[in-house]
N, C-alpha and C positions, 0 to 999 in steps of 0.2 A: 566942455567939451562935454557933449551929451551922452549918457550912457544910456544904451538900449537895453531895454530887458529881455530875458531871453524867455522866449515863449514855447511852452510846451504843448506838444500834441494831446488833443483831447482824444480820448477813449472813449468809445461809444459801446457800454453793456448791454447786451440783449437780455432781458428779461422774459422767460417764457411764463404765459400768463398760467395762473393755478387754475389746472381743471380738474373737478372731482370724477373720478371713474368709477363710480359703484360697482360694476360688473367684477371688475377684480377682485373687489372685497367678496361679492358675492361666489366666486369660482373658489377663493380661499376658504370661504365657509363652506361650501360644499365639499372640498377636499379633507376639511375636519371632519365632517359629517359622516364623510364615507368610512375614514378611516377609523371614528367609533362605532359606527356600524358594522364593519369587520369583524370585530371581536364578539358581537352576538349572535346569537342562533335563531335563525328565521325558522317560527314556528310551520309556516306551509310547507318549508323545505322538508321538515322531519315529518310531516304526515304524508307527503309524496315517498320520501323513502319509504316509511312504513308499509304503505299499501301496494307499492310496487314488489317489497320484499314479502307480504303475505300473497301476494298473487303468483310471484314464483314458488313459491310452496306449495301453494294448493295445485299449479300445474304440474310439478313435479310428482305430488302425492297421485293425481288423476292418473299421469302416464304410467307412474310405476304401478298401479292396481291393474293397468290394462295391459300391459305387459305381462304380470304375473299372470293374468287371467287366462291368456292367449297362450302362454308357456304351459299351463297347466292343463288347457285343452287338447296340446299337441301331445302332452304325455298320455292321455286318455284315448287321443285317436291312434297311437302306435300301440297302447296297450290292445286295443279293440281288434287292430290288424293281426296282433300274434295271438288273437284267440277266435277270430271270425270264422274258424274252419270246425270249433267246436258245437256239436248240435246239442250239447246239456249245458252250456256256460248260459245261462240267462241274466247273469248280472251286469252285463255290458248291452247297450242298447244305442245302435247309431239312426240318427236323423239326418237324411238328405234330402234336399230341395232344389234341384236343378235350377230351375228359372231363378231363384235369387243366390245360386252359389252358396249354398249353407250346408255343410258336413260338420256335424258334432257329435258328441257322445252325450245321450240324455243321461242326467242324473236322477237318482229316487229322491223324492222329497222336496217340496217347493220350500226349504228353508232360505233363509238370505245368503247362506254360503253356497249352497246348490246353485241357485240362480247365478250368483257371481262367478261360477266354473262353467256355466252353458245352461242349455235347455233343462227341465227339470219335469219328470214324470209325478203327478199329483197322486198321493197316497190314497188308497181308497177306489180309484176310478181303475177301469179295465188296464190289463198289461196291454201295450201296444202289439198288434197283431192276434190278439183275442178275440173273441166275442163280447161285446159290450162297446163303451164310449170311452176310449182313452185320453187322457187328458194331457197335454203338456203344455207349460207356462214359458215365457222367456222375456227378458228386458226387453224394451223396445230400442233401447241405445247401445246395445251390445250383440246378440247373435239374433236377437228376431227385429232389427231395425228395419230390416226389406220385408217383411210380412206382409205389410199391407200393400205390396206390388202383387200380390197371389190373386188370380182370377179363376175362373169357373174352366176346370180341366185340366188346372196345371198336376203335375206329379209330385207325389212325395212318396217317400221312400224309408221303411223301417227295416232295419236288418238286427237281427235277434234270433241267438240260439241255433245258429246256422242256417237261417230262412231269411228269406228277401220279401217282405208285404208292400205291394204297388197299392198306393192311394190315390184318387184324383181329387181335387177340391170340388166339393159339391154346392157350395155357398160360404158366404161371408154377412157379418152383420156388427154392427155396434150397439153395446149394451152399458146399462151401467153396473157399478162394481157390485151394486145389491143384488143383481140378475142371479140367481144359481140354476136357472132352467139350463143353461147352456152344460151343467154336469150332471146332467140328468141320465140315468141308467140308459143302454138302448139293447135291443135285442140283438141287433147287427153289429157288425164289428166298424166302427167308426175312429175316427180321431178328431179330435178337437185341440186348438192351438189357440192360446190366449195369449195377449200381450197388452199394453197399456195404449191409450188411444187419446188424445192425436199424437201421431210419432215424434214429431217434431217441437212439441209444445215444450216451455221452459217451467221449469216446477214440477210438483205431480198432477199428472195426466189424471181428468175427471171421468174418463170414460174406458170401456175395453172393447178391444177389437177380437172377434172371433172367427175364426177360419174352420170351416167345416170338411172334413174328406171323409170319402167312404172307401173300403177294402174293395178292389177289384181283381186281384191277382195274388198268388203266393206262390212262390219258387224256393227252391231249394239252393243253398250254397254248398257246393261240393268242391271246395278249394279254390282254384282259379276255373274249373268247369262249370261256367254258366251259360244259361240259355240265350243270352244276347251279350252283345259288345256293350250295350249301356248297363246292364247289371254287373258286367264284371268292371266297369270303369268305376261306378258306384259301390262296390265293396272293396275295391283295392286302394283307393285312394283315401 
């Protein structure tokens, strides 16, 4: 009797070939590197934040100065309006230039504080409205920022001690800061406006813009009884 051996079914095992995938190792390395760098402070980020903070502080400082300056000038205008009918009070002088929309009280002395609050009368020059050369200076980036637009024949008004002095522009020129001829005395009633030039240059301006005006008419301010609607508007604003 022949015994047949039992045959076992063959199993086929499938082996996947070994494939090295360096990309996965690189990704893991990048992840570890990024986690390590996350705990570090980027110097460029610090510099950027410092610059932004400095810019914000400077902008706030400048905006605050401008707001304070115009608020103080408004107080002076209200004070002038309350005293404009007085023929004896010569402490307040108002400058009005319709062409450039300027209305401001002129302060005495060209100190830094005076020029910050408004146009300033140069001490030693003639009082605006009197005989002689009256010199008024102003910053090119505040109250005198549009003075460069003045042309021959434009009107300039000075209100002082119950009177309104009407000037007209007679000329303009550019001079060096060392040129003091613009401050010369005069036998006529003249008004000289001085500001830095060029108007929109960044940094200290190298020259000075001079606007010369001649007195053509003087009118008496009697409350609101003015001789023309224009003068009434100029005195009441």
